[in-house]
C-alpha positions in Angstrom: -26.4 -105.7 30.9 -27.2 -107.1 27.4 -23.5 -108.0 27.0 -23.4 -109.8 30.4 -26.6 -111.7 29.5 -25.3 -112.7 26.1 -22.0 -114.0 27.6 -23.9 -116.0 30.2 -26.2 -117.5 27.6 -23.2 -118.5 25.5 -21.5 -120.1 28.5 -24.7 -122.0 29.4 -25.0 -123.3 25.9 -21.5 -124.5 25.8 -21.7 -126.3 29.2 -25.0 -128.0 28.6 -24.1 -129.5 25.3 -23.6 -133.3 25.6 -20.1 -134.5 24.7 -19.7 -135.9 21.2 -19.6 -139.7 21.2 -16.3 -141.3 20.3 -16.2 -142.9 16.9 -16.7 -146.6 16.9 -13.7 -148.8 16.1 -13.2 -149.5 12.4 -11.9 -153.1 12.6 -14.2 -156.1 12.3 -14.6 -159.3 14.1 -11.8 -161.8 13.4 -9.9 -159.2 11.4 -6.1 -159.0 11.7 -6.3 -156.1 14.1 -8.9 -157.9 16.2 -6.7 -160.9 16.4 -3.8 -158.7 17.3 -5.7 -156.9 20.1 -8.0 -159.6 21.4 -6.9 -162.9 19.9 -4.8 -163.9 22.9 -7.6 -163.0 25.3 -10.2 -165.0 23.3 -7.9 -168.0 23.1 -7.2 -167.9 26.9 -10.8 -167.5 27.8 -11.9 -170.3 25.5 -9.1 -172.6 26.7 -9.8 -172.0 30.4 -13.5 -172.7 29.9 -12.7 -175.8 27.9 -10.4 -177.2 30.6 -12.8 -176.5 33.6 -15.8 -178.1 31.8 -13.8 -181.2 31.1 -13.3 -181.9 34.8 -16.5 -180.2 36.1 -19.1 -182.3 34.2 -17.2 -185.5 34.4 -16.9 -185.1 38.2 -20.7 -185.1 38.4 -20.7 -188.7 37.0 -18.9 -189.9 40.1 -22.1 -189.3 42.1 -23.7 -192.5 40.9 -20.5 -194.5 41.6 -20.2 -193.0 45.1 -23.9 -193.8 45.8 -23.5 -197.4 44.5 -20.5 -197.9 46.6 -22.3 -196.8 49.8 -25.4 -198.7 49.0 -23.6 -202.0 48.4 -23.4 -202.9 52.0 -25.1 -205.8 53.9 -27.6 -203.5 55.6 -29.1 -202.2 52.4 -32.0 -203.9 50.8 -31.4 -206.4 47.9 -33.9 -204.8 45.5 -34.0 -201.0 45.1 -36.6 -199.0 43.2 -35.0 -197.0 40.4 -36.9 -193.9 41.5 -35.7 -194.3 45.1 -32.1 -194.7 43.8 -32.4 -191.6 41.7 -33.8 -189.7 44.6 -30.9 -190.8 46.8 -28.3 -189.8 44.2 -30.1 -186.4 43.9 -30.1 -186.0 47.6 -26.4 -186.7 47.7 -25.8 -184.1 45.0 -27.9 -181.6 47.0 -25.8 -182.2 50.1 -22.6 -181.7 48.2 -24.0 -178.5 46.6 -25.0 -177.1 50.0 -21.7 -178.0 51.6 -19.2 -177.1 48.8 -20.7 -175.7 45.6 -22.8 -172.9 47.0 -20.1 -171.8 49.6 -17.6 -171.7 46.8 -19.8 -169.2 44.9 -20.2 -167.0 48.0 -16.4 -167.0 48.6 -15.9 -165.8 45.0 -18.5 -163.1 45.5 -16.8 -161.9 48.6 -13.2 -162.1 47.5 -13.3 -161.4 43.7 -12.7 -157.7 44.0 -10.2 -158.1 46.8 -8.1 -160.9 45.4 -8.8 -160.5 41.7 -10.2 -162.6 38.9 -7.0 -164.0 37.5 -5.6 -164.9 41.0 -8.8 -166.7 41.9 -8.8 -168.6 38.7 -5.2 -169.7 39.1 -5.8 -170.7 42.7 -8.9 -172.7 41.8 -7.1 -174.6 39.0 -4.1 -175.3 41.3 -6.1 -176.7 44.2 -8.3 -178.7 41.9 -5.2 -180.3 40.4 -3.8 -181.1 43.9 -7.1 -182.6 45.1 -7.6 -184.6 41.9 -4.1 -186.1 42.4 -4.8 -186.8 46.0 -8.1 -188.5 45.1 -7.0 -190.1 41.8 -3.7 -191.7 42.6 -4.9 -193.9 45.5 -8.4 -194.2 44.0 -8.7 -198.0 44.5 -7.5 -197.7 48.0 -10.3 -195.3 48.8 -12.9 -197.9 47.7 -11.3 -200.8 49.5 -12.8 -202.6 52.5 -11.8 -199.8 54.8 -15.0 -197.9 55.5 -13.4 -194.7 56.8 -11.4 -194.1 53.6 -14.7 -193.6 51.7 -15.4 -190.6 53.9 -12.0 -189.2 53.1 -12.8 -189.5 49.4 -16.1 -187.7 50.0 -14.3 -184.8 51.7 -11.9 -184.5 48.8 -14.8 -184.7 46.3 -16.5 -181.8 48.1 -13.3 -179.8 48.0 -13.1 -180.3 44.3 -16.5 -178.5 43.8 -15.6 -175.9 46.4 -12.4 -174.8 44.6 -14.1 -175.2 41.2 -16.7 -172.6 42.1 -14.2 -170.6 44.2 -12.2 -170.5 41.1 -12.5 -171.2 37.3 -16.2 -172.3 37.2 -17.2 -168.7 38.2 -14.4 -166.7 36.7 -14.8 -168.3 33.3 -18.2 -166.6 33.1 -17.0 -163.2 34.4 -13.7 -162.7 32.6 -15.0 -162.9 29.0 -17.7 -160.4 29.8 -15.1 -157.9 30.9 -12.2 -158.4 28.5 -13.7 -157.5 25.1 -15.2 -154.3 23.7 -18.9 -153.9 23.8 -19.5 -154.6 20.1 -17.7 -157.9 20.3 -18.5 -158.9 23.9 -21.5 -161.2 23.4 -19.9 -163.0 20.4 -16.6 -163.6 22.2 -18.4 -164.7 25.4 -20.5 -167.2 23.2 -17.3 -168.5 21.6 -15.7 -169.1 25.0 -18.9 -170.8 26.3 -19.0 -173.0 23.2 -15.4 -174.1 23.9 -16.5 -175.0 27.4 -19.4 -177.2 26.1 -16.9 -178.8 23.7 -14.9 -179.6 26.8 -17.9 -181.1 28.5 -18.5 -183.4 25.4 -14.8 -184.4 25.5 -15.0 -185.2 29.2 
């Protein structure tokens, strides 16, 4: 009986011991091995964030132009209070956010595990490029005397923000947080975000 109990005690001790932690990686940040293992991912994440912020933040500047184009009609008052004008621009931005930006985020939340991060990012960049070409090449025609063409430009403008958020504006936050090891994750994410803010400055 003592032999049985001693064997069971040994087996309990061996099964309850926690597994030994794996040794941490020996290479340092920006070392040759780091650049060989993660340099391409860091460059890709930074470049994507740079490109999307160039167009995302500059697209917001169009709001004031769109509002001024709509307000310069004969029915509008000659003098407009600056606070009222700011409120109208903010209201227009809220409408665009409710109709395109927020639905784009929800589409990403629903499809990101089904479609995949990289495919959503490629799709978002592709449709943003197509919409920018459709809105940019005949830009002066949209703002001609034809009232109905302005509505078409507004629809395209909303689709830009929809595919920006159902695409790179969301995935550029997610992908750097999943690509890199834990000990480098926050630093590489910060470098990618700083590249994005540099893109906003360039835009």
